[in-house]
N, C-alpha and C positions, 0 to 999 in steps of 0.2 A: 232277119223277124225284126219286127216293131219292140223296140225297149219301151217308148212310151207309150202305154198304154193309159186310155182315158178312161179315169175312175170317178165313181163316187160313192162313197162310205155316207149312211144316213142311216140313222133307229126312224121303221116307221111307226105307224098305231097299229096294234093287233088283238086279238081278241082278249089277254089277259095283259096287255102292258107292251111295253114298246119291242121290235124288234132290229136287230144290228144289218144291216145290209150292205153289202158290197156290191156294186153293178161295174160289168165293165164293156164297155162297147168297142165294135169292131172298127177296123180300119173305114170300112167304106159303109154303107145304108145297110143296117140291117136286115137278116133275111128270116130271122126268125128269134125268138125270146128261149132259153134256154135256163132252168132253175136246176141247179145243183144241190143235193143235200150232203151231209157230212155226216162221219162215224160217231158210236153212243155217245153222248153227253158224258156220260156216269163214267165211261173208260178213256177219256183227254181226249173227245173226240171233236174238233174245228172246224170253222168252214178254210181254215189253212193249213191241214191235211194233205202231205203230197201229194194222192193221189186224186183227191177233190180238186187240189188246184190243177194237175194236170188235163183232168177233164174238162175242167171248166176255160182254157187256156186252149185245150184243142179246139172246143167250140166256138170260140171268139175269132179264133183264126180261119173257120170256116164260116164265118160272116152272121152269127149268134151275139146279140147282146148276152150277158150271160149275167145271172144273178144268185150270188150264195149268201145265205143266210145262217147267224149263230143258231140252234137249235135253244129251246127255254133252258134259260142256267146259265150260262155261257156269253162269255164278253158283256154286251149291253143288253143283249136280248131276257127282257124278265120274265118271269111265273119259274115254273118249277117240271122236270120232266113227268112225260105223260104216257111213259110206253106207246108212243106215234099216234095217240090220238089227237092232243091238243098241237102235237108238230103237224100235222095234216092240215089243221086250222090254220097254222101260223102261214106255211109254203100256201095255201092259199090267197093267203092275204098279200104276201109277196108278189106271188103273179100276176095279182088287180093292182098291187102298185106299179110291176113293170108295165104294164098292157098301157095305165095310165101316161107314166113318162114317156115309154117311147113307144107306143101306137097300135094297134091293132095286129100284131103278127099270129106269128102258128107260136105255138108252145111247143116245148121239148121239155121233157123232165127227166131228169139224170140226178144219180146217187151212187154210194160208195158205202157199202154195208146195209148198217142201221138209215143210213141216208135213202140207201136204194128201196132197202122199203118200204121207207114214207115215201117214196117218188109212185111208188104201184099204188098206195092207197093216195095220193094227190093224184093220180090219173084216173082211177076208179069214180072219184066226186066229179072230178072235169065231163067225166062224160056220162055221169047223172047228170046233170046240167048242161045237156046238149053240147057241150063243147071239149070235142077228142083231143086230145092231144096229137101233134105231127111226129110224134118217136119218143123214143123210150130210149136210154142207155141204163144198163143196171150193174155196176159193177161190186165185186163180191155181194153179193146179194145176202142179207138175210135170210134165211130159209130156215125150218125146221127144228130143230134145238141145238141151241149156238151153246158151246162152251159148258154145255151140260146144267145150265141155271135160264137160261130166257127159250122160250119158244115162237117164232115168228109162221105165221101163215100167211105170205102173201099172194091176191088173186089170178084169174090167169091173165094175160096180157097182150098187148100188140105181134100178131106174128113176126112180125119186124122190128120187134124189140131185140138190141143189141145185147147181149149177157156176157160177160167175161168171168170168168171165174180162173181161180191160182190151182194148178194141179195138189199143190200140198198145202191148202190153204188151214192152217191150224184151228181156224177160229168159226169159222163154216167149212164144214166138210164137204168136196165137193160132189157125196154121194146124194146129201141135200138138195141141191140145184137140181140135179140131174132127175133127185127124185120129183121135185116139181114141177120142172121141164118138160118130164117125157110125157105126160098129159094132155099137152098140149103141142104136141109134136114142132118145139120152139128149139134149135140148135142152140148150143152152149159155146163159146170161144176160149174152150182151155189153152190157158198157156202154163205151159211145162216146167218143171223143175224150178219152181216160187210159190210163196204164201200168201197170206193175207194182206198184207203192206206191198205186193207185186213189186220187193227188192230187185234192180238191175233191169225193170221190164218197162220202165214207166215208159221207153221210148215205143215199145211195142204196143202197147196201150193207146198211145195217140193215133198209132199208124192204122188200127185196128178202129176205132173212129171214123177216122178219117176214109176208110172204103167203105165202112157203112156209110156214111154219109153219100159219098158218088153209088153206092149200090140202091139208097132208098131214097135220096131225093126229099129229106123230112120237111125242107122246107118249100118245099113244089115248085123248086128253079130249073 
């Protein structure tokens, strides 16, 4: 594995102020641009979360330029938490930045927990603009009632979206995600004997992403 990843950390202009962005480039010509969102910022979520980093590194090794950004109020990103609305606007700005910087590449949206919920909203907005995403990776998706205090209603997603959830998720019950996916006939990859943060299962997470990539060819290769 290449231990010297070419990366660029910057602050770009967003709808309500600066957005801190970390881009990591693949070893060869990029095949796609992948945006990875992080967990809820009011509960310690950042773009350095180990699940987010695992997803980003897996996609980078598959040939993507990966973009991670801090949500509002985290790190150098300005603004205050907006329950996914303003965060969606910010993520769209990050994608525009990535396309301008790295070329007109297929776009993949990914995320963990709250970040996965935001990814579904980003995909919806891009589809409305006539620019559908090439792929989706949703890990520990926030759906339904979460810890009894928040409620999320992600919309339908691509039929080839990769949805991964822990059997013993203590934050987002597996039943919530199954209830969301069932009407779509959308498979969910369930990792047994693990919770929301996939302790001891990150290597399996990487393997599932690699298999999904080869099966769906999201970058058209």
